[in-house]
N, CA and C of each residue as an Amber inpcrd file, in Angstrom:
protein
   276
   0.8480000  -1.1920000   0.0070000  -0.0090000   0.0020000  -0.0030000
   0.8840000   1.2360000   0.0150000   0.6760000   2.1360000  -0.9130000
   1.4910000   3.3570000  -1.0330000   1.1140000   4.3360000   0.0830000
   2.1730000   4.9940000   0.6230000   1.8920000   6.0260000   1.6460000
   1.3630000   7.2700000   0.9880000   0.3660000   7.8890000   1.6250000
  -0.1450000   9.1690000   1.1110000   0.6550000  10.2970000   1.7560000
   1.0340000  11.2360000   0.9270000   1.7710000  12.3730000   1.4350000
   0.7680000  13.3940000   1.9790000   0.9180000  13.7200000   3.2770000
  -0.0080000  14.6670000   3.8840000   0.5410000  16.1120000   3.6750000
  -0.3740000  16.9770000   3.3930000  -0.0100000  18.3690000   3.2060000
   0.1540000  19.0560000   4.5660000   1.1570000  19.9160000   4.6860000
   1.3960000  20.6420000   5.9470000   0.3120000  21.6660000   6.1220000
  -0.2000000  21.7740000   7.3250000  -1.2830000  22.7100000   7.6260000
  -0.7840000  24.1580000   7.5270000  -1.6750000  25.1120000   7.1860000
  -1.2580000  26.5030000   7.0950000  -0.6800000  27.0790000   8.3710000
  -1.2000000  26.6750000   9.5280000  -0.7040000  27.2230000  10.7890000
   0.7530000  26.7410000  11.0610000   1.0710000  25.4870000  10.6620000
   2.4280000  25.0090000  10.7990000   3.3720000  25.7740000   9.8770000
   2.9430000  26.0750000   8.6760000   3.7280000  26.8750000   7.7380000
   3.9860000  28.2910000   8.3140000   2.9590000  28.9010000   8.9020000
   3.1310000  30.2120000   9.5220000   4.1130000  30.1860000  10.6650000
   4.0200000  29.1510000  11.5090000   4.9270000  28.9870000  12.6180000
   6.3700000  28.8610000  12.1450000   6.5960000  28.0090000  11.1380000
   7.9340000  27.8380000  10.5790000   8.4770000  29.1640000  10.0020000
   7.6270000  29.8780000   9.2610000   8.0220000  31.1490000   8.6620000
   8.4730000  32.1250000   9.7640000   7.7470000  32.1910000  10.8590000
   8.0840000  33.1000000  11.9410000   9.3990000  32.7300000  12.5500000
   9.6090000  31.4550000  12.8110000  10.8830000  30.9860000  13.4460000
  12.0650000  31.2720000  12.5440000  11.9330000  30.9790000  11.2770000
  13.0630000  31.2100000  10.3240000  13.4010000  32.6930000  10.2260000
  12.3660000  33.5460000  10.1240000  12.6330000  34.9650000  10.0030000
  13.1990000  35.5770000  11.2750000  12.7420000  35.1030000  12.4500000
  13.2350000  35.5720000  13.7070000  14.7170000  35.2030000  13.8720000
  15.0640000  33.9520000  13.5230000  16.4640000  33.5000000  13.6210000
  17.3630000  34.3540000  12.7240000  16.8740000  34.6750000  11.5280000
  17.6710000  35.4860000  10.5910000  17.8500000  36.8770000  11.1390000
  16.8370000  37.4890000  11.7390000  16.9250000  38.8520000  12.2380000
  17.7940000  38.9470000  13.5000000  17.6540000  38.0100000  14.4310000
  18.3590000  38.0870000  15.6860000  19.7480000  37.4470000  15.6500000
  19.9480000  36.5350000  14.7090000  21.2100000  35.7910000  14.6980000
  21.3320000  34.8160000  15.8330000  20.2320000  34.5260000  16.4970000
  20.2400000  33.6260000  17.6690000  19.5160000  32.2830000  17.3290000
  19.7320000  31.2920000  18.1640000  19.0860000  30.0150000  17.9770000
  17.6700000  30.0730000  18.5220000  16.6890000  29.8530000  17.6610000
  15.3040000  29.7800000  18.1100000  15.0280000  28.3430000  18.5210000
  14.6930000  28.1410000  19.8020000  14.5350000  26.7970000  20.3380000
  13.1540000  26.2270000  20.1210000  12.1510000  27.0900000  19.9380000
  10.8380000  26.5460000  19.7060000   9.7430000  27.5960000  19.7200000
   8.6140000  27.1480000  19.3130000   7.4090000  27.9420000  19.2160000
   6.5840000  27.6700000  20.4850000   6.1910000  28.6780000  21.2020000
   5.4020000  28.4580000  22.4100000   3.9590000  28.9530000  22.2900000
   3.6470000  29.5900000  21.1610000   2.2590000  29.9860000  20.9710000
   2.0500000  30.5970000  19.5830000   0.8330000  30.4870000  19.0960000
   0.4460000  31.0940000  17.8560000  -1.0590000  31.3360000  17.8360000
  -1.4300000  32.5510000  17.5220000  -2.8880000  32.7880000  17.4270000
  -3.1670000  33.9890000  16.4830000  -4.3550000  33.9530000  16.0090000
  -4.8330000  34.9720000  15.0640000  -5.2420000  36.2310000  15.8150000
  -4.8980000  37.3760000  15.2510000  -5.4010000  38.6290000  15.8360000
  -5.9750000  39.4910000  14.6820000  -6.3420000  40.7210000  14.9880000
  -6.9900000  41.5660000  13.9470000  -6.0800000  41.8670000  12.7890000
  -4.7780000  41.9190000  13.0090000  -3.8040000  42.2970000  11.9850000
  -3.1210000  41.1590000  11.2580000  -3.3620000  39.9330000  11.6710000
  -2.6920000  38.7750000  11.1170000  -2.4830000  37.6970000  12.1690000
  -1.2150000  37.4310000  12.4540000  -0.8940000  36.3790000  13.4020000
   0.1370000  36.8570000  14.3780000   0.0220000  36.3790000  15.6340000
   0.9950000  36.6250000  16.6990000   1.6200000  35.3020000  17.0950000
   2.9120000  35.2120000  16.9260000   3.6610000  33.9840000  17.2390000
   4.5700000  34.2790000  18.3970000   4.6160000  33.3840000  19.3850000
   5.5360000  33.5000000  20.5420000   6.5940000  32.4440000  20.4160000
   7.8530000  32.8460000  20.5340000   8.9680000  31.9250000  20.3340000
   9.9730000  32.0640000  21.4680000  10.6400000  30.9670000  21.8040000
  11.7090000  30.9390000  22.8010000  13.0330000  30.8780000  22.1440000
  13.9280000  31.8070000  22.5120000  15.2400000  31.9820000  21.8850000
  16.3460000  31.8660000  22.8810000  17.3900000  31.1060000  22.5450000
  18.5860000  31.0050000  23.3560000  19.4630000  32.2040000  23.0560000
  19.5930000  33.1450000  24.0280000  20.4010000  34.3450000  23.7870000
  21.8410000  34.2180000  24.2810000  22.0890000  33.4400000  25.3180000
  23.4380000  33.2710000  25.8360000  23.6000000  31.9060000  26.4780000
  24.5180000  31.1120000  25.8900000  24.7350000  29.7750000  26.3860000
  25.7100000  29.8600000  27.5750000  25.3910000  29.1460000  28.6500000
  26.2240000  29.1020000  29.8220000  26.3840000  27.6760000  30.3420000
  27.3110000  27.4780000  31.2420000  27.5220000  26.1910000  31.8800000
  27.2630000  26.4180000  33.3510000  26.3760000  25.6890000  33.9950000
  25.5220000  24.6150000  33.4340000  24.3930000  25.2130000  32.5610000
  23.7880000  24.3500000  31.7370000  22.7220000  24.8110000  30.8310000
  21.5370000  25.4650000  31.5560000  21.3090000  25.1020000  32.8220000
  20.1880000  25.6680000  33.5440000  20.3560000  27.1750000  33.7280000
  21.5730000  27.6970000  33.5310000  21.7940000  29.1110000  33.6790000
  21.7980000  29.8580000  32.3060000  21.5580000  29.1570000  31.2090000
  21.4580000  29.7590000  29.9000000  20.4630000  30.9280000  29.9720000
  20.7690000  32.0170000  29.2450000  19.8350000  33.1220000  29.1930000
  18.9510000  32.9140000  27.9700000  17.6110000  32.8450000  28.2410000
  16.5920000  32.6650000  27.2330000  15.7790000  33.9340000  27.1120000
  15.0620000  34.0270000  25.9970000  14.1650000  35.1700000  25.8000000
  12.9200000  34.6960000  25.0910000  11.8070000  35.3280000  25.4340000
  10.5600000  35.1320000  24.7220000  10.3830000  36.2860000  23.7780000
  10.1520000  35.9590000  22.5220000   9.9150000  36.9690000  21.4950000
   8.5030000  36.8230000  20.9750000   7.8950000  37.9640000  20.6980000
   6.5720000  38.0070000  20.0430000   6.7890000  38.4620000  18.5950000
   6.3440000  37.6670000  17.6490000   6.5460000  37.9400000  16.2280000
   5.1550000  38.1380000  15.6060000   5.0090000  39.2130000  14.8070000
   3.7500000  39.4060000  14.1480000   3.9380000  39.1380000  12.6570000
   2.9850000  38.4220000  12.0580000   3.0000000  38.0630000  10.6580000
   1.7030000  38.5190000   9.9790000   1.8100000  38.8490000   8.6880000
   0.5880000  39.0960000   7.9510000   0.0380000  37.7380000   7.5020000
  -1.0780000  37.7480000   6.7690000  -1.7390000  36.5140000   6.3950000
  -0.9310000  35.6890000   5.4060000   0.0620000  36.2990000   4.7590000
   0.9380000  35.5820000   3.8460000   2.1500000  34.9460000   4.5290000
   2.3290000  35.2220000   5.8200000   3.4830000  34.7060000   6.5720000
   4.6800000  35.5780000   6.5660000   4.5280000  36.8330000   6.0480000
   5.6430000  37.7720000   6.0710000   5.6980000  38.4920000   7.4170000
   6.8700000  38.6150000   7.9710000   7.0760000  39.2550000   9.2490000
   6.7650000  40.7450000   9.1660000   5.9250000  41.2380000  10.0540000
   5.6010000  42.6640000  10.0920000   6.1530000  43.3290000  11.3160000
   6.6440000  42.5650000  12.2770000   7.2690000  43.1220000  13.4600000
   7.6530000  42.0540000  14.4630000   8.5250000  42.4290000  15.3950000
   8.8830000  41.5130000  16.4490000   9.3960000  42.3170000  17.6570000
   9.3370000  41.7020000  18.8360000   9.8820000  42.3470000  20.0320000
  10.2420000  41.2870000  21.0380000  11.2500000  41.5840000  21.8580000
  11.6080000  40.6930000  22.9510000  10.6700000  41.0800000  24.1200000
   9.8770000  40.1060000  24.5270000   8.9200000  40.3390000  25.6010000
   9.5090000  40.1380000  26.9840000  10.4590000  39.2060000  27.1320000
  11.0810000  38.9940000  28.4230000  12.3450000  38.1970000  28.2700000
  13.2250000  38.2660000  29.2910000  14.4320000  37.4490000  29.4100000
  14.3620000  36.6660000  30.6800000  14.9710000  35.4870000  30.6950000
  14.9550000  34.6320000  31.8690000  16.0230000  33.5650000  31.7540000
  16.3440000  32.9270000  32.8740000  17.2520000  31.7840000  32.8230000
  16.4650000  30.5480000  32.5060000  17.1220000  29.5960000  31.8640000
  16.4440000  28.3530000  31.4620000  15.7310000  27.6770000  32.5860000
  16.3410000  27.7030000  33.7760000  15.7520000  26.9880000  34.9690000
  14.5900000  27.7370000  35.5600000  14.3970000  28.9720000  35.1800000
  13.2860000  29.7880000  35.7670000  11.9460000  29.3370000  35.2510000
  11.0020000  29.2140000  36.1630000   9.6240000  28.8790000  35.7530000
   8.6720000  29.9710000  36.2250000   7.5420000  30.0100000  35.5840000
   6.5130000  31.0140000  35.9280000   5.4220000  30.3300000  36.7300000
   4.8990000  31.0540000  37.6830000   3.7410000  30.5500000  38.4080000
   2.4900000  31.3070000  37.9830000   1.4380000  30.5810000  37.7450000
   0.1880000  31.2300000  37.2900000  -0.8500000  31.1980000  38.3880000
């Protein structure tokens, strides 16, 4: 039985576009996507970025970036929302 090739969903494509463009702009390693949602102007993507590697890794300096995209996946803006150490957790 031949495998069917599944098409990548549009939201996955938007997430990848945001991460690639953010890495290019910041020159930093983007470790992952932590959120994506639609807003009035397009899309808001939240990403976690490694800004400074340290030993031990738990002391690495991380940052949360908010990236805005238009409906075509083009970056329209970004900002660093916060910085933290890898071992730091938030309480809700």
